[in-house]
C-alpha positions, 0 to 999 in steps of 0.5 A: 402605185405599186411598181415591181422592178425585181423580176427575172425573165428569159432572154427571149421574153426580155426581147418581147417585153422590150419591143412591146414596152416602147409601143405602150401608150396609156389612153386613160388614167389607170391604164397599166402594162402588165405581164402574165406568165404562161407555163403551158399553152395546149391544143384541145387534144392536150398537145402543146401549141406549135412554137410555144415556149414557157415564159 
């Protein structure tokens, strides 16, 4: 299993990851906790979704 431990995240993202990590309960062998970086999140008109911040 590959375990990556050298990541950098913002303080805001760290709070979210900490909150979600404690609720993660694998149900099947091979279930994983994965992170995805979103650099943008836009509406159909091209405007940024209200409240979105990168990271």
